[in-house]
N, C-alpha and C positions, 0 to 999 in steps of 0.2 A: 504494500500500500504506500503510495507516494505521499509524503508529508507536505503540508501547505507551506509555501514560501513565507518567510518571516521578514517583514519590512520595518525598518526603523525610520521614523520621520523626525527630523531635528529642525525645529523652527520656533522662534519666540512669539510668533503670531498665533494666538489661540484659535482664531477663526480658520487659519490654514490647517493647523493640526487637527481640529475637529472635523473639518471637511474631508481631509485625507483619511482620517481614521474611519469615518463612516463609509466613504467611497471604496477604500481598499478592502475593508472588511466585507462589504457587499460583493466585491469581486472575488472573494474567497481567500484573501491573504490574512495571515496573522499580523497584527499591527502593534507596534510599540512606539511611544512618543517621548520626546525630550524637548525641553524648552530653552536650552542654551547649550553652548559648545561643550562645556565641562560635563554636563549631565549626559550629553550625547556620547562622549568618549566612554563614560562609565557604563552606559547602556550597551555599547558595543562589546565591552569586556564581559558583561554579565550575560548578554542575551545571544551573542553570535548571530546577528541577522544575516539574511541572504542578500539583502540590498539596503542601501542607505539613501534616503531622500534628504538632502542637506541644504539648508538655507545659508546664504553667504553672510548677511548682516545680522549678527546676534551679539548679545552681551557676553562678557567673560572671555570666551574664545570665539572668533568669527569662523565662518565656514571654511575659509582658506586654510587657517591654522589647523582646524580639525582634520581636513582632508590630508594635509601634509603629514600630520602625526599618524594618521591611519596608514598611509603608504610607508612611512619610515618604520612602522612596526612590522612590515612584511605582509600585511593583510592585502588580499586581492579582492575584497568584497566590492561589488559594483557600487559606484557612487554617482547619483544623479543630483546635480547642484541646481538650486533655485536662486534667482537673483532679480532684483528690481532694476539692475543696471544692464543696459543693452549696448554697452560699448564693446567693441571687438577686443580691446586689450584686457578687459575683465574676463571675457569668455576664455581667451587664450591663457590667462593666468591660472584659472581653475583647471583647465585641461593639462597645463604644464605641471601642476601640482599633483596630478594623478586622477582627476575626475574622469569618469567614463562618458558623461553626457551633461548637457547644460540646457536649462529651460528658463526663459525670462518671464517674470511676473508682469501683468496678470497672464495666466496661461489657461488654455482650454483643458478641462479635466480629461477629455477623450485623448488628447495628445499625450498628457502625462502618463495615462494608463498604457498607451501604446509603447511609449519609450521604456516603461518598466518591464513590459512583456518582452521587448526586444533585448534588454540587458540581461534578463533572467534566462532567455533562450541562449544567448551568447555564452553565458556562464556555464549552463548545463552542457552545451555542445563542446566547449573547449576544455572543461574540467579545470580544477585548480591546481592539479599537480600531474606531472607526467614523467616518465622515465623508468618504468619497470618496478623494481622492488628492492627493499633492504632486508637483510637477513642477519639475525643474531641468535646463535644456537638454534633452538626450535621455534623461534618467533620470526614471522615473516610479515612485513608491512608492504602492502600493494599500493604504490604511489598513484596508480590510475583509478582504482576503485575506492581508494582511501579506507580500505578494510585491513584488519590484521588477522592472522591465522596462527593458532597455537594448539597443539594437542588434538588436532583434527577438528578444532572449532574455528569458525570464521565469525568474527563479530564486527559490528559497525562502530565507528568512532565519531564523536562530535568533532566539529571543526577544531576546537582547542585541544581535545584529546589527541587528534591526529598530529597537530603541530608539536605538541609536547613529546609524543612518542617518536616523531620524525627527528626531533632535536637529539633525543637520547640515542637513537639508532644511527645517527650520523656521527655521533661522538662516543662510540662504545669504550667502556673502561676508563673514560675521562670523567673526573669529578667536575660537575657543573655547579657553580655557586647559585644560590637562590636569586641573587641580583642578575646574574647572566640569564638564567631561565626566564625571569620576568621580563627582561629587556627583549629577548629574542622571540618569546611567544606572545607576550601582551604588548610590549613596546610603549605603554603609556606611563605617565606619572602615577605612582601608587603609594599607598600608605604602608610604612614598614610594619604596621600591626596587622595588615590584611592577611587573611589565611586562605586566599583564593588558590594559591599554588598547592597548599596542603590538601585542599578539597579535591582538586583535579588529580593530584598524585594518588589519593585514596581511591577515586573512581576508576582511574586507569589500572591500578593494581588489582582492583576487584575483577575487572574484565580479564586481565592477563592471567589471574590465578584461579579463575572460576572452576576450572577442571582439576584443581588440586596440584597444579604445577608449582615448581619452586619460584621463589621471589627473584626477579631480575633487577628491579629498580630498588637499589639499596640506599638507605639514608646515611649520609656522612654527617654525623652530629656536629652542629655548630657551623657547618659549611654549606651543604646542599645535598645533591643526589648523584648517583652514578649507576649506569647500566652495566651490571657485572654478573657473570655466572658463578657457579660454585668453584670453577677452576681459576677464577680471577680474570 
């Protein structure tokens, strides 16, 4: 069963967010909203959307800064930017920062929906990773299907679980600090007290060890984590 695409709308105009929430929900999407750039970055970290509709002019962080931070984090989530500015230099700036498409306010709802469908089709057709597979002992990570296999079990991974496991399997037996993992997988400013990494490590371990297999992701106390088998 195919899951509904999740769309994050980041706009400080309550009328816009309400309109898009209703319209996109009616079209069959799961919709999340944020009302400024910082909240938008946090929602991306928490919710892992399939597409972001991002306004340019917002308090705290503007859309250009948000777009740049998303791309610097390594995320390829499609970004559709909304702006009241119709100058070529502004559209070029957004695209240069990594936006996938640009729509000027006021816009026709039908056109926005068509652009969203096109971006999601492009994402599904191209995939977010390509290049075969990574193998560590009895664990195999398929970079095309974004699935992992171990002990005869194949299990799906969320976007962040995939990114996390990909980082470990690209650096086997190397101790990865907590700060490095947060920077590589999430990429955003985060609170040192946040336990988001520990939560994802626990979820990933549960999937990897569901069949009773030995633990591969080891905790290095006071430092971080390492992908290591019994033989080292």
